C-alpha positions in Angstrom: 95.2 73.1 74.1 93.0 73.7 77.2 94.9 71.4 79.4 97.0 73.8 81.3 97.4 74.3 85.1 96.1 77.7 86.1 98.3 78.7 89.0 97.7 82.1 90.7 100.8 82.5 92.8 100.3 84.5 96.0 103.8 85.6 96.9 104.6 86.6 100.5 107.7 87.6 102.2 109.0 85.2 104.9 112.0 84.3 106.9 114.9 82.5 105.4 115.3 78.8 106.2 118.0 77.5 108.4 121.0 75.9 106.8 120.4 72.3 105.8 116.6 72.7 105.5 114.8 72.4 102.2 114.3 75.7 100.3 110.5 75.1 100.4 108.1 72.5 101.8 105.0 71.4 100.1 101.6 71.0 101.7 99.5 69.5 98.8 95.8 68.5 98.7 93.5 67.5 95.9 89.8 67.6 95.1 88.4 65.9 92.0 84.7 66.1 91.0 82.2 65.9 88.2 80.4 69.2 88.2 77.0 69.7 86.5 76.1 73.1 85.0 73.0 74.9 86.1 72.4 76.3 82.6 72.5 72.8 81.2 70.0 71.2 83.6 67.0 69.6 81.9 65.7 67.4 84.7 66.1 63.8 85.9 69.8 64.4 86.3 70.3 65.0 82.6 72.6 67.7 81.3 72.1 69.3 77.9 75.1 68.9 75.5 76.0 71.2 72.6 75.1 68.4 70.2 71.4 68.4 71.4 72.1 65.1 73.1 71.4 64.9 76.8 73.5 62.9 79.2 73.3 61.6 82.8 76.3 60.2 84.5 75.8 57.5 87.1 79.4 56.4 87.5 82.5 58.6 87.1 85.6 57.1 88.6 89.3 57.3 87.7 92.7 56.3 88.9 95.1 59.2 89.1 98.3 57.3 89.5 100.5 60.3 90.4 101.1 64.0 89.9 104.8 64.7 89.0 106.1 68.2 89.9 108.9 69.0 87.6 111.6 71.5 88.6 113.9 73.5 86.3 117.4 74.6 87.0 120.0 76.6 85.2 117.4 78.3 82.9 116.6 81.3 85.0 112.9 80.5 85.6 109.9 79.4 83.6 109.7 79.6 79.8 106.9 81.0 77.7 105.9 77.6 76.4 102.2 77.3 75.7 100.8 73.9 74.6 98.0 75.7 72.7 100.7 77.4 70.5 103.3 74.8 69.6 106.8 76.3 69.1 108.6 76.2 65.7 109.4 72.7 64.6 106.3 71.2 66.3 102.9 70.5 64.8 100.7 69.9 67.9 101.0 69.6 71.6 98.6 67.3 73.5 98.5 64.6 76.2 101.8 65.6 77.8 103.9 65.7 74.6 104.5 67.7 71.4 104.6 66.1 68.0 107.8 67.2 66.3 107.9 67.6 62.5 110.3 64.6 62.2 107.6 62.4 63.9 109.2 62.3 67.4 107.0 62.8 70.5 108.7 65.1 72.9 107.5 65.5 76.5 106.5 69.0 77.5 109.3 69.4 80.0 111.9 68.7 77.3 110.3 71.3 75.0 110.4 73.8 77.8 114.1 73.0 78.5 114.8 73.4 74.8 113.0 76.8 74.7 115.0 77.8 77.7 118.1 77.9 75.5 119.5 74.5 76.2 120.9 75.5 79.6 117.8 74.6 81.5 117.1 71.0 82.6 113.8 69.6 84.0 113.5 66.8 86.4 110.9 65.4 88.9 111.5 67.1 92.2 108.4 65.6 93.9 105.8 63.0 93.1 102.3 63.1 94.6 100.7 59.6 94.6 97.0 59.8 94.5 95.0 56.6 93.7 91.3 56.0 93.1 88.9 59.0 92.8 85.1 59.0 92.7 84.1 62.1 90.9 80.4 61.8 92.0 81.4 61.7 95.6 84.2 64.3 95.8 86.4 64.8 98.8 89.4 67.0 99.6 92.3 64.6 100.1 95.7 65.5 101.6 98.6 64.2 99.6 102.0 62.8 100.6 105.2 63.5 98.6 107.8 61.2 97.4 110.6 61.2 98.3 109.5 64.0 100.6 107.9 67.4 100.6 111.1 69.3 101.1 112.1 70.9 97.8 115.6 71.7 96.6 116.7 75.0 95.2 114.6 75.0 92.0 111.5 76.5 90.3 108.7 74.0 89.9 107.8 74.7 86.3 105.5 71.9 85.3 102.9 69.5 86.7 102.2 66.2 85.0 99.1 64.3 85.9 99.0 60.6 84.9 95.6 58.9 84.6 95.8 55.1 84.4 92.2 54.0 84.7 88.7 55.3 83.9 85.2 54.1 84.5 82.1 55.9 83.1 78.5 54.8 83.2 75.4 56.7 82.2 72.6 57.2 79.7 72.1 59.5 76.8 69.0 60.6 74.9 68.3 62.9 71.9 66.3 66.1 72.4 65.8 66.9 68.7 62.2 66.8 67.3 63.4 64.1 64.9 65.7 62.1 67.2 68.7 60.3 65.9 67.8 57.4 68.1 64.7 56.7 70.3 64.5 56.6 74.0 67.4 56.5 76.5 70.6 54.7 75.5 72.9 53.4 78.3 76.6 53.6 77.8 79.7 52.4 79.6 83.5 52.7 79.4 86.0 50.9 81.6 89.7 51.3 80.9 92.2 49.7 83.2 95.9 48.6 82.6 96.2 44.9 81.8 99.4 42.8 81.9 102.4 44.7 80.7 100.2 47.6 79.4 101.8 50.9 80.6 100.1 53.4 78.3 98.1 55.9 80.5 94.5 56.8 79.7 95.6 60.4 79.6 98.4 62.7 80.7 97.4 66.3 81.8 100.2 68.8 81.8 100.6 72.5 82.4 103.1 75.2 83.2 103.7 76.2 86.9 105.8 78.8 88.6 106.6 77.9 92.2 110.0 79.3 93.2 111.8 77.2 95.9 114.5 79.5 97.1 115.5 81.7 100.1 113.5 84.7 98.9 109.9 83.4 99.3 108.0 82.2 102.3 109.0 78.5 102.6 105.7 76.7 103.1 103.8 76.1 99.9 100.1 75.3 100.5 99.2 73.7 97.2 95.4 73.2 96.6 94.8 71.2 93.4 91.5 70.5 91.7 90.4 68.4 88.8 86.9 69.1 87.4 85.0 67.1 84.8 82.0 68.9 83.4 79.4 68.1 80.7 81.4 70.2 78.2 83.9 67.3 77.8 81.0 65.3 76.3 79.9 68.0 73.8 81.8 66.7 70.7 80.9 63.1 71.2 78.6 61.8 68.4 76.5 59.4 70.4 74.4 58.5 67.3 77.5 57.0 65.6 78.0 54.6 68.5 76.7 51.0 68.0 74.7 49.5 70.9 75.1 45.9 71.8 72.4 43.2 71.9 71.3 44.5 75.3 70.9 48.1 74.0 74.0 49.4 75.9 76.8 51.3 74.1 80.0 49.6 75.1 82.7 52.0 74.4 85.3 49.3 74.9 84.0 47.4 71.9 86.0 47.8 68.7 82.9 49.0 66.8 82.9 52.1 69.0 86.6 53.0 68.8 85.8 56.3 67.0 83.3 57.4 69.8 85.8 56.3 72.5 88.6 58.2 70.8 86.4 61.4 70.7 85.7 61.1 74.4 89.3 60.4 75.4 90.7 63.3 73.4 88.3 65.6 75.3 89.3 64.1 78.6 93.0 64.6 77.7 92.2 68.3 77.4 90.9 68.7 81.0 92.4 71.7 82.7 93.6 71.0 86.3 93.5 74.0 88.6 95.8 75.0 91.4 95.9 77.6 94.1 99.1 78.4 95.9 99.6 80.2 99.2 103.0 80.9 100.7 103.4 80.8 104.5 106.2 80.7 107.1 107.1 77.3 108.5 
């Protein structure tokens, strides 16, 4: 699985905290963007896909409900868990959980605790609420922490990103000499929770290693990024989608469930990035 948080940890020595203070304090920020690729540019805002389709996005918005930072204790630090290589007893790891051979879906943090020998436990030590993001108008946003940004004695070993809404609009066309469909074909996708629906659009999860202790500089400057690129649209078979009477491919329509599933599976594999700096208070 590609969805892992790449976290280069720049360690620095620093003074110990006074008694009663948190072991570390977070200073988090986030930037989310759709990024085109120069080698894929074909003009008019279109990007070439590996499938020989060409795509132009005109809307790319999502709601990132929260980022949960999970801390482990009692296990002596992070495990070697890699979602791309499921541990024994599991068949596949994706969208924040691993499918166990008995059919159970086990969250990543529980798999990590299990690999830690049973002595480690994982719990949410800080939640970063985010909200609506426009990937075509990116901004760097400072984030607040709940309950606060002071961390207990722990190692932040996991980050879980919960996406609860998604809106995509754009057009696709076929660049082959014998096109699979003629001209430009608009498409749209809008997924939002309705009523009692609680199933997220996607959950992105990856291993972290942020010690919160008396041995590292206490201030944790955490710069998070989420980048959507044309590569996420490479596997989508746009010719298999059925346009409506107005010529637009509505990916919310039941006729297009296979195409929608392809796209959401790719979005579930997005790889959030993070950079950490340690500073004195």
